[in-house]
KOLKOL-785419 format. One record per residue: x, y, z of N, C-alpha, C in turn; residue in three letters. Coordinates in steps of 0.05 Angstrom, whole numbers, padded with zeros to 5 digits, always signed. Atoms other than C-alpha are relative to their C-alpha. Last residue first. Layout:
XYZXYZXYZala
...
//
This chain:
-00023+00018+00011-00582+00068-00428-00001-00030+00018ile
+00025+00006+00022-00650+00108-00408+00022-00025-00021gly
-00003-00002+00029-00605+00156-00389-00017-00016-00022leu
+00017-00016-00003-00643+00148-00313+00011+00010-00025tyr
+00030+00011-00003-00615+00084-00311-00019+00026-00006phe
+00030+00018+00020-00556+00101-00344-00017-00009+00009tyr
-00001-00024+00020-00530+00155-00287-00010-00016-00034ile
+00023-00015-00003-00554+00109-00235-00001+00024-00022val
+00019+00004+00003-00503+00059-00257-00029+00016+00001ser
+00004+00000+00034-00448+00109-00276-00024-00029+00003phe
+00007-00026+00004-00449+00125-00198-00007+00000-00030ile
+00030-00003-00008-00453+00051-00180-00006+00032-00005gly
+00027+00018+00014-00391+00036-00217-00026+00012+00009asp
+00007-00014+00019-00356+00094-00194-00020-00018-00014leu
+00030-00013-00005-00367+00068-00121-00003+00023-00032leu
+00026-00002-00007-00337+00014-00143-00019+00018+00003ser
+00014+00008+00029-00277+00039-00183-00033-00012+00007val
+00010-00023+00021-00267+00080-00129-00008-00014-00020leu
+00006-00018-00006-00253+00019-00076-00022+00025-00018ile
+00021+00018-00001-00218-00027-00120-00027+00014+00010ile
+00004+00013+00028-00167+00024-00132-00031-00006+00005ser
+00007-00022+00008-00162+00046-00054-00010+00000-00033gly
+00034-00011-00009-00157-00023-00040-00013+00022-00006val
+00030+00018+00012-00106-00032-00091-00018+00003+00015val
+00003-00005+00028-00059+00032-00079-00022-00023-00014ala
+00020-00028+00008-00067+00025-00005-00009+00008-00027ala
+00031+00012-00002-00033-00053-00014-00020+00030+00006thr
+00011+00018+00028+00020-00019-00060-00028-00005+00019thr
+00011-00005+00029+00035+00034-00010-00017-00013-00021ser
+00030-00026-00006+00031-00001+00054-00008+00013-00024glu
+00017+00019+00006+00091-00049+00016-00038+00015+00009gly
+00015+00006+00029+00130+00011-00003-00022-00026+00005val
+00012-00022+00012+00135+00035+00071-00010-00012-00034ala
+00026+00000+00012+00149-00031+00098-00022+00016-00018gly
-00005+00031+00018+00221-00027+00115-00026-00001-00009ala
-00009+00014-00011+00224+00058+00123-00010-00034-00015gly
-00038+00013-00002+00218+00121+00088-00012-00020+00024thr
-00026-00015-00036+00147+00148+00078+00022-00020-00011thr
-00016+00022-00017+00109+00131-00002+00013+00010+00022thr
+00009-00007-00026+00062+00191-00022+00014-00024+00023arg
-00016-00036-00009+00093+00187-00089-00004+00004+00033leu
-00036-00002+00007+00077+00116-00099+00019+00021+00009gly
-00014+00026-00023+00006+00118-00069+00028-00008+00000arg
+00020-00022-00024-00021+00175-00117+00017-00007+00015tyr
-00020-00014-00001+00020+00136-00181-00002+00021+00025cys
-00023+00008-00005-00033+00077-00153+00034+00018-00002gly
+00005-00001-00035-00090+00125-00144+00027-00024-00001ile
-00001-00025-00024-00080+00156-00212+00006-00007+00019ser
-00031-00019+00004-00067+00096-00256+00008+00019+00014ala
-00019+00025-00010-00126+00052-00226+00030+00015-00003ile
-00005+00005-00032-00170+00115-00230+00021-00016+00008ile
-00013-00019-00004-00154+00129-00305+00000-00004+00032met
-00027+00000-00002-00163+00056-00313+00006+00025+00004gly
-00020+00015-00024-00230+00055-00285+00025+00002-00002phe
-00009-00016-00032-00248+00116-00329+00011-00018+00020phe
-00011-00024-00008-00236+00091-00390-00001+00005+00018tyr
-00023+00007+00000-00265+00019-00371+00014+00027-00002ser
+00002+00012-00028-00341+00050-00356+00033-00006+00000lys
-00001-00030-00011-00339+00087-00428+00012-00004+00037val
-00020-00009+00012-00324+00019-00463+00009+00036+00021leu
-00021+00016-00009-00380-00009-00421+00031+00011-00001gly
-00003+00011-00035-00430+00037-00444+00025-00014+00016gly
-00021-00028-00008-00403+00040-00515-00006+00004+00024phe
-00033+00008-00009-00415-00042-00509+00005+00037+00006ile
-00006+00017-00026-00494-00031-00483+00042-00001+00002asp
-00004-00020-00022-00502+00031-00525-00005-00018+00016ser
-00028-00022+00008-00494-00004-00586+00010+00008+00021phe
-00009-00018+00027-00536-00070-00577+00030+00017+00008gly
-00015-00026-00005-00537-00126-00542+00003+00023-00016val
-00001-00006-00029-00595-00179-00532+00014+00028+00009ala
+00014-00013-00012-00603-00181-00600-00014+00011+00025ile
+00005-00020+00021-00541-00196-00624-00023+00011+00008asn
-00015-00022-00021-00533-00240-00561+00000+00017-00018val
+00016+00002-00026-00589-00293-00587+00022+00028+00012gln
+00022-00023-00001-00559-00286-00655-00015+00014+00022asn
-00008-00023+00009-00486-00310-00640-00030+00015-00007val
-00004-00013-00024-00519-00365-00589+00013+00024-00009phe
+00020-00014-00021-00563-00390-00648+00010+00019+00021thr
+00011-00023+00002-00507-00388-00693-00023+00006+00009ile
-00013-00029-00006-00459-00426-00657-00022+00019-00005leu
-00017-00012+00024-00524-00489-00653+00022+00030+00009pro
-00001-00023+00025-00546-00514-00596+00020+00006-00014phe
+00008+00002+00019-00542-00573-00557-00011+00012-00017gly
+00031+00006-00006-00535-00560-00490-00007-00011-00025phe
+00012+00016-00025-00462-00566-00496-00025-00015-00001ser
-00006+00028+00033-00467-00515-00555+00003-00022+00019met
+00022+00008+00005-00490-00477-00492-00002-00022-00026leu
+00020+00013-00025-00440-00488-00449-00023-00002-00020val
-00004+00021-00001-00387-00467-00503-00016-00021+00017val
+00009+00020+00032-00421-00404-00532+00012-00038+00015ala
+00038-00007-00002-00423-00381-00454-00007-00020-00027gly
+00006+00015-00016-00344-00390-00455-00041-00008-00001gly
-00012+00029+00009-00333-00358-00518-00004-00024+00013ile
+00013+00012+00025-00372-00299-00500+00004-00026-00005leu
+00026+00002-00017-00333-00289-00430-00019-00012-00026gly
-00004+00034-00013-00270-00296-00476-00026-00004+00010phe
+00010+00012+00012-00306-00236-00517+00016-00029+00007leu
+00023+00002+00017-00314-00197-00470-00005-00020-00009asn
+00010+00018-00018-00247-00205-00424-00027-00005-00019phe
-00015+00025+00002-00215-00181-00500-00016-00011+00027ile
+00017+00011+00022-00259-00119-00501+00015-00032-00001val
+00032-00006-00003-00244-00101-00434-00008-00014-00021thr
+00000+00029-00017-00168-00117-00444-00034-00004+00004leu
-00011+00018+00016-00170-00054-00505-00007-00025+00019leu
+00024+00020+00019-00210-00019-00461-00001-00014-00016pro
+00030+00008-00013-00160-00015-00406-00027-00014-00024thr
+00002+00033+00002-00097-00014-00452-00033-00007+00010val
+00006+00013+00022-00110+00060-00479-00004-00034+00002ile
+00031-00009+00011-00130+00097-00412+00001-00022-00026leu
+00025+00021-00013-00077+00051-00378-00014+00013-00013ala
+00000+00020+00000-00019+00080-00427-00020-00014+00018ala
+00000-00005+00031-00035+00149-00424+00000-00031-00006val
+00022-00007+00004-00032+00146-00349-00013-00006-00032leu
+00019+00007-00018+00027+00117-00342-00021-00002-00002arg
+00006+00021+00020+00056+00158-00392-00008-00025+00008pro
+00015+00002+00014+00032+00214-00345+00004-00018-00027ile
+00033+00002-00004+00052+00195-00285-00010+00000-00026ile
+00010+00023-00015+00130+00195-00292-00028-00015-00002leu
-00010+00022+00001+00152+00245-00331+00011-00027+00004phe
+00001+00005+00024+00101+00296-00330+00023-00018-00004gln
+00032+00005+00017+00085+00287-00259+00003-00010-00029val
+00003+00026+00004+00155+00278-00235-00026-00010-00015pro
+00011+00008-00020+00181+00348-00260-00019-00026-00004pro
+00022+00019+00006+00247+00346-00291-00029-00004+00020leu
+00019-00017+00021+00289+00410-00268-00007-00022-00012gly
-00015-00013+00023+00348+00370-00243-00023+00012-00014met
-00022-00005+00002+00332+00367-00178+00004+00014-00017thr
+00017-00024-00008+00255+00349-00183+00025+00027+00000thr
+00017-00013+00023+00287+00285-00218-00004+00031+00002leu
-00011-00013+00009+00326+00279-00156-00002+00006-00033ala
-00009-00014-00008+00278+00281-00114+00029+00011-00019asp
+00020-00022+00013+00250+00225-00155+00007+00027+00020ile
-00004-00009+00018+00310+00186-00141-00028+00022-00021glu
-00002-00033+00005+00306+00197-00072+00007-00001-00025glu
-00048+00005+00002+00324+00113-00053-00005+00030-00012ser
-00017+00014-00030+00251+00114-00017+00032-00005-00006val
-00001-00023-00027+00213+00161-00069+00017-00015+00021lys
-00014-00024+00012+00237+00113-00134+00004+00012+00023met
-00035+00002-00001+00224+00051-00092+00011+00027-00010thr
-00009-00003-00035+00147+00080-00071+00031-00001-00003gly
+00005-00015-00021+00140+00092-00147+00017+00012+00023leu
-00018-00015+00012+00154+00026-00170+00008+00027+00008glu
-00025+00015-00012+00111-00004-00110+00027+00011-00025ala
-00006-00015-00035+00052+00046-00124+00029-00007+00000ala
-00011-00032+00010+00061+00034-00209+00000-00001+00031phe
-00028+00010+00010+00065-00055-00194+00010+00039-00002ala
-00024+00003-00026+00000-00046-00147+00025+00007-00017ser
+00003-00020-00015-00035-00013-00202+00018-00007+00029gly
-00007-00032+00016-00026-00048-00251+00012+00010+00019ser
-00026+00000+00019-00033-00128-00220+00015+00023-00005arg
-00013+00022-00019-00092-00121-00168+00033-00006-00011gly
-00008-00009-00019-00114-00060-00202+00009-00015+00026ala
-00024-00026+00001-00115-00081-00272+00011+00005+00031leu
-00021+00020+00007-00153-00154-00242+00021+00020-00008ile
-00009+00015-00030-00207-00108-00206+00031-00013-00013phe
-00008-00026-00012-00212-00056-00269+00009-00015+00024ala
-00024-00014-00002-00219-00115-00310+00023+00018+00011thr
-00016+00022-00010-00279-00150-00267+00039+00008-00017met
-00001-00005-00041-00314-00081-00267+00024-00021+00001leu
-00024-00016-00004-00301-00078-00349+00007+00005+00032pro
-00018-00004+00014-00337-00142-00368+00022+00023+00016gly
-00023+00011-00009-00375-00142-00305+00030-00006-00020leu
-00009-00019-00029-00419-00081-00320+00023-00029+00006glu
+00018-00019-00022-00462-00073-00384+00024+00005+00023arg
-00002-00024+00004-00418-00118-00433-00014+00029+00013phe
-00027-00003+00013-00411-00176-00397+00005+00029-00001leu
-00015-00004-00021-00478-00180-00364+00026+00010+00001ser
+00014-00024-00009-00515-00162-00430+00015+00003+00029leu
-00014-00024+00022-00478-00226-00463-00001+00036+00012gly
-00024-00009-00005-00490-00266-00406+00014+00020-00017val
-00011-00014-00031-00553-00254-00398+00020+00003-00008leu
+00007-00041-00004-00573-00253-00472+00011-00004+00029asn
-00026-00018+00027-00525-00320-00484-00025+00029-00004ala
-00019-00005-00010-00571-00358-00430+00026+00018-00011val
-00007-00029-00011-00639-00336-00462+00027+00002+00024phe
-00012-00021+00018-00622-00400-00495-00001+00020-00002ile
-00030+00005-00007-00634-00446-00437+00012+00018-00020glu
-00016-00022+00017-00704-00426-00430+00028+00008-00011ala
-00004+00001+00022-00748-00486-00421+00010+00025-00020gly
+00020-00017+00025-00784-00458-00361+00003-00002-00027phe
+00023+00006-00011-00740-00505-00310-00025+00006-00020arg
+00002+00028+00011-00682-00506-00350-00023+00000-00002arg
+00017-00006+00018-00678-00421-00332-00012-00032-00015met
+00034-00004-00003-00662-00444-00261-00013+00007-00028pro
+00018+00013-00019-00602-00483-00283-00033+00011+00016ile
+00012+00019+00010-00580-00449-00342-00017-00015+00019ala
+00025-00010+00007-00559-00391-00298-00014-00013-00021ser
+00013-00003-00019-00502-00429-00267-00039+00015-00006gln
+00009+00022-00022-00474-00458-00320-00030+00006+00019phe
+00026+00016+00010-00479-00401-00364-00010-00020+00010ser
+00028-00013+00009-00444-00355-00317-00025-00011-00006met
+00002+00003-00020-00385-00410-00302-00035+00020+00005ile
+00017+00021-00004-00376-00409-00367-00006-00010+00018leu
+00014+00003+00024-00369-00336-00383-00019-00033+00011gly
+00027-00011+00000-00332-00328-00324-00023-00002-00011leu
+00014+00017-00017-00286-00382-00339-00021+00016+00011leu
+00009+00027+00010-00269-00349-00403-00020-00014+00019phe
+00015-00002+00018-00254-00281-00380-00021-00026-00006gly
+00022-00007-00029-00217-00305-00319-00023+00005-00024ile
+00010+00026-00015-00170-00342-00377-00026+00001+00022met
+00013+00013+00005-00170-00278-00416-00003-00025+00006ala
+00027-00008+00013-00158-00234-00373-00011-00018-00022ile
+00016+00000-00018-00100-00275-00345-00027+00011+00002ile
+00016+00031+00003-00070-00292-00413-00018-00005+00025pro
+00018+00020+00017-00070-00218-00432-00010-00023+00012phe
+00029+00006-00011-00040-00182-00381-00026-00022-00019ser
-00010+00012-00015+00035-00180-00409-00027-00012+00022asn
-00012+00032+00017+00010-00151-00468-00003-00018+00018val
+00016+00008+00012-00029-00098-00429+00008-00020-00013gly
+00028+00003-00017+00001-00074-00357-00019-00018-00027met
+00001+00015-00018+00074-00095-00388-00031+00002+00022thr
-00006+00028+00009+00069-00073-00467-00006-00023+00038glu
+00031+00007+00011+00022-00014-00445+00017-00033-00009met
+00026-00008-00021+00077+00012-00389-00016-00020-00018val
-00011+00011-00012+00137+00004-00446-00018-00007+00021arg
+00011+00026+00025+00088+00035-00508+00018-00023+00026phe
+00023+00003+00011+00091+00097-00455-00016-00033-00015ala
+00015+00011-00030+00159+00096-00431-00024-00014-00001asp
-00008+00025+00003+00179+00101-00508-00017-00020+00032lys
+00004+00025+00021+00126+00149-00526+00013-00023+00022trp
-00011+00027+00000+00144+00195-00462-00004-00016-00012arg
+00003+00032-00011+00097+00251-00481+00017-00021+00003ile
-00014+00001-00024+00118+00320-00495-00010-00023+00020lys
-00035+00000-00002+00113+00309-00570+00009-00005+00030ser
-00013+00021-00010+00040+00305-00551+00022-00011-00006pro
-00026+00000+00009+00027+00369-00547+00014-00027+00015his
+00004-00026+00019-00050+00393-00542+00028-00014-00012ile
+00019+00001+00019-00067+00331-00508+00012+00013-00028leu
-00008+00015+00017+00000+00334-00468-00015-00011-00021ser
-00013-00010+00017-00030+00398-00441+00021-00027-00023asn
+00003-00017+00025-00082+00364-00429+00020+00011-00010trp
+00013+00025+00014-00052+00305-00372-00010+00019-00038phe
-00015+00014+00011-00004+00361-00346-00004-00017-00024ser
-00015-00020+00022-00061+00401-00332+00014-00015-00015ile
+00016-00007+00021-00096+00337-00299+00015+00020-00020thr
+00001+00022+00022-00045+00313-00265-00022+00012-00028val
-00033+00000+00010-00022+00384-00227-00004-00028-00027glu
-00004-00020+00023-00100+00389-00206+00024+00008-00017gly
+00019+00002+00014-00106+00319-00177+00005+00023-00024thr
-00002+00018+00031-00045+00326-00150-00011-00007-00018phe
-00030-00009+00010-00057+00392-00107+00016-00019-00027ser
+00002-00027+00020-00123+00367-00093+00023+00009-00019val
+00017+00014+00012-00093+00306-00060-00015+00009-00025leu
-00018+00018+00014-00039+00332-00025-00019-00010-00027tyr
-00010-00015+00018-00099+00382+00005+00033-00014-00026lys
+00033-00015+00020-00136+00325+00026+00017+00023-00008phe
+00012+00015+00021-00074+00294+00055-00020+00010-00016glu
-00032+00006+00022-00057+00352+00095-00002-00022-00018leu
+00002-00029+00011-00139+00365+00117+00035-00003-00010leu
+00025+00003+00027-00143+00288+00136+00012+00021-00011phe
-00018+00019+00016-00071+00295+00181-00030-00009-00021asp
-00020-00007+00020-00104+00354+00207+00013-00017-00017ile
+00003-00025+00017-00165+00327+00227+00021+00009-00019thr
+00005+00014+00017-00124+00265+00259-00017+00015-00028tyr
-00017+00015+00017-00092+00304+00304-00004-00014-00032lys
-00010-00013+00009-00150+00346+00328+00030-00004-00017gly
+00019-00009+00016-00187+00286+00344+00015+00021-00017ile
+00007+00015+00018-00135+00261+00381-00011+00011-00022lys
-00032-00012+00012-00113+00329+00423-00006-00029-00025glu
-00005-00032+00018-00195+00324+00435+00023-00001-00018ser
+00016+00007+00027-00187+00247+00455-00001+00026-00012lys
+00019-00007-00014-00122+00270+00511-00019-00009-00029arg
+00015-00017+00022-00058+00250+00486-00028-00003+00019leu
+00011-00025-00012-00026+00223+00556-00005+00011-00017thr
+00022+00005-00022-00014+00154+00538-00021+00023+00008gln
+00027+00009+00025+00025+00174+00466-00026-00001+00024lys
+00010-00023+00012+00073+00215+00516-00024-00009-00017glu
+00019-00018-00024+00073+00158+00568-00008+00021-00018ser
+00030+00009-00011+00098+00109+00512-00016+00028+00020asp
+00001-00006+00023+00159+00164+00487-00031-00019+00011phe
+00008-00010+00004+00170+00161+00556-00005+00018-00026ser
+00018-00003-00009+00182+00091+00554-00013+00033+00006gln
+00017+00018+00013+00219+00089+00502-00017+00000+00016lys
+00002-00020+00019+00270+00144+00528-00027-00024-00019ser
+00006+00021+00012+00282+00103+00581-00013+00014-00012asp
+00022-00009+00006+00335+00148+00622-00010-00018-00024asp
+00039+00007-00010+00369+00112+00666-00021+00010-00024glu
+00006+00028+00005+00436+00118+00611-00027-00012+00021ala
+00005+00018+00024+00423+00185+00610-00004-00024-00001ile
+00028-00009+00001+00429+00202+00683-00018-00010-00022arg
+00012+00021-00007+00495+00158+00680-00034+00016+00002leu
+00002+00025+00020+00521+00201+00632-00007-00019+00013asn
+00014-00013+00015+00499+00274+00678+00002-00034-00019arg
+00026+00003-00004+00529+00232+00735-00019+00009-00021gln
+00011+00022+00005+00593+00233+00698-00024-00015+00012phe
+00000+00015+00033+00605+00300+00688-00016-00031-00002lys
+00018-00014+00009+00580+00316+00764+00003-00008-00029glu
+00000-00030+00008+00639+00271+00793-00020+00006-00017asn
+00000+00004+00036+00620+00206+00821+00004+00033-00006leu
-00014-00016+00007+00639+00223+00906+00000-00006-00033gly
-00013-00015-00003+00581+00171+00924+00030+00005-00012his
-00026-00007+00021+00539+00130+00900+00003+00019+00015leu
-00015-00019-00011+00478+00102+00959+00027+00002-00024ala
-00012-00002+00023+00425+00039+00947+00024+00030-00003phe
-00011-00029+00003+00389+00014+01003+00020+00002-00022pro
-00015-00010-00012+00355-00056+00983+00023+00021-00008ile
+00004-00030-00019+00298-00069+00952+00008-00003+00015asn
-00006+00011-00016+00320-00140+00909-00017+00029+00033lys
+00014+00027+00007+00297-00099+00846+00004-00017+00023ser
+00036-00008+00005+00325-00036+00868-00018-00014-00002lys
-00009-00009-00035+00401-00070+00901-00046+00005-00012ala
+00001+00032-00011+00402-00103+00822-00017+00008+00040tyr
+00021+00008+00006+00379-00036+00785-00002-00023+00015thr
+00028-00014-00020+00431+00006+00825-00033-00017-00008his
+00002+00004-00040+00487-00053+00812-00029+00018+00009ile
+00012+00022-00008+00468-00053+00734-00007+00001+00030tyr
+00028-00004+00008+00463+00032+00730-00002-00042+00008lys
+00019-00015-00025+00533+00024+00766-00028+00006-00003ile
-00001+00018-00033+00560-00030+00716-00018+00016+00014phe
+00018+00025-00003+00534+00004+00656+00001-00016+00027ser
+00035-00018+00007+00562+00074+00668-00020-00026+00006ile
+00008+00004-00033+00633+00030+00672-00028+00017+00005gly
+00002+00021-00014+00618+00001+00606-00003+00002+00027pro
+00027+00005-00019+00603+00066+00584-00003-00021+00006ser
+00010+00007+00038+00674+00093+00592-00039-00014+00006thr
+00016+00021+00005+00694+00126+00666-00005-00004-00027ile
+00017+00004+00019+00757+00163+00681-00018-00015-00007glu
-00017-00024+00026+00788+00204+00735-00018-00002-00031leu
-00011+00005+00037+00759+00154+00784+00000+00030-00010val
-00015+00004+00017+00770+00171+00857-00005-00003-00029asp
-00025-00023+00005+00714+00193+00884+00019+00002-00013ser
-00016-00006+00023+00669+00141+00868+00013+00014-00003ala
-00009-00032+00007+00644+00099+00921+00019+00015-00017tyr
-00020-00002+00023+00589+00053+00910+00017+00025+00008val
-00016-00030+00011+00547+00030+00967+00022+00003-00014gln
-00021+00002+00015+00503-00029+00975+00009+00034+00002ile
-00007-00022+00017+00460-00044+01036+00016-00004-00014his
+00023-00023-00011+00430-00104+01076+00004+00030-00022arg
+00005-00025-00014+00475-00153+01034-00021+00015+00007pro
+00037-00018+00000+00456-00222+01029+00006+00029+00009asn
+00017-00013-00030+00532-00252+01018-00030+00008-00002lys
-00010+00004-00023+00567-00310+00981-00015+00017+00022lys
+00017+00030+00003+00525-00303+00911+00012-00004+00037leu
+00035+00009-00004+00522-00231+00917-00003-00023+00011ile
+00009-00011-00040+00597-00227+00940-00023+00001-00007glu
-00014+00007-00022+00620-00267+00872-00017+00000+00024glu
+00021+00024-00002+00567-00227+00823+00014-00019+00022glu
+00037-00014-00021+00600-00164+00850-00011-00026+00005phe
-00001-00005-00032+00674-00198+00840-00019+00009+00003ile
-00002+00028-00008+00653-00217+00763+00005-00007+00027arg
+00024+00010+00005+00632-00146+00744-00006-00025+00016trp
+00019-00016-00029+00685-00114+00782-00018-00022+00001asp
+00001+00017-00028+00731-00164+00735-00017+00004+00019arg
+00005+00029-00011+00691-00147+00675+00010-00012+00020gln
+00030+00008-00009+00689-00070+00696-00010-00026-00004val
+00013-00006-00027+00761-00065+00695-00025-00006+00008val
-00017+00034-00022+00779-00098+00628-00019+00005+00029gln
+00016+00021+00013+00723-00043+00595+00015-00037+00015thr
-00007+00011+00024+00752+00014+00627-00021-00024-00003ile
+00022+00013-00006+00733+00050+00708-00001-00011-00038val
+00005-00002+00026+00800+00094+00712-00022-00032+00001lys
-00011-00037+00019+00815+00122+00778-00010+00001-00028lys
-00033-00006+00000+00791+00049+00811-00008+00027-00020pro
-00002-00014+00029+00709+00048+00838+00028-00001+00004leu
-00015-00021-00006+00704+00022+00923+00007-00003-00044his
-00015+00009+00029+00645-00026+00923+00014+00028+00000ile
-00016-00030+00019+00619-00026+00998+00005-00010-00025glu
-00024+00008+00018+00566-00081+01019+00014+00024-00013met
//
């Protein structure tokens, strides 16, 4: 089967030849296909696609194919069209050896670690300079963050605190009832809330609610190049964006922890009152069990937890890359990283408090 291309292979000509070619293929069963293009003076992208289509069809049917007389300039366009860049990328990934993968992961880890150390140092210096010179803090933004992170979080903090105190009281009352020690549920609830569950649960809630918001907000600014614009104008992003959020988190997190503990105690009191104990008995038991060191230790934990949540959220926001899912990935990384680091720090505090006898 022979195909002679005209001088100008443009869109209209290709549409006609494509139809003729398909009709000829249906009528005949060609043993070979030869395309003559020596007369071609002009060929557009549809013409290149037409030649590629004929070649692909012949290859799929194991039919010999030959192209005659095509100008070298047009042959280069045809080679570009037949080059499957995606396949070349995949083959390049597949040929990556294990040693090269280890090297790549090591370099990526070292670069990430370098950026983390640089970020930590810059935030630390900016934070101490802000403490020495409070006028450098953008208090308007700090108060706005306090409202969104603190005031708007009050309902969920109060609800979860109350439910947690309620659940703990009911669950612990079941085994204690066997020994007639239901009154000591107040001791258990008080110690658990002030020493451990209050700061930890508050941190988890803020990590999912506020840490993710920090990462999403800064990530969106990074994608839209607003952070680059701040740097161009001579405004350091750390001082301008991160310090107000860090200050707000350090102020709000201990306060929310106190609210969580208070509503947890209210939930425990409701349970003991349902068992027939007066409210004053519950209050006296909590006063006996919980000391100043327990309250202070929990607030110190919450202070550091708030610092971690704000820092990780802002760090992941600044590390956002370009792409459709970049902001979502940064938000997820901020929440997961905050929860993991808060849990690790809580374990460190537990060991320290044990050896200090607190």
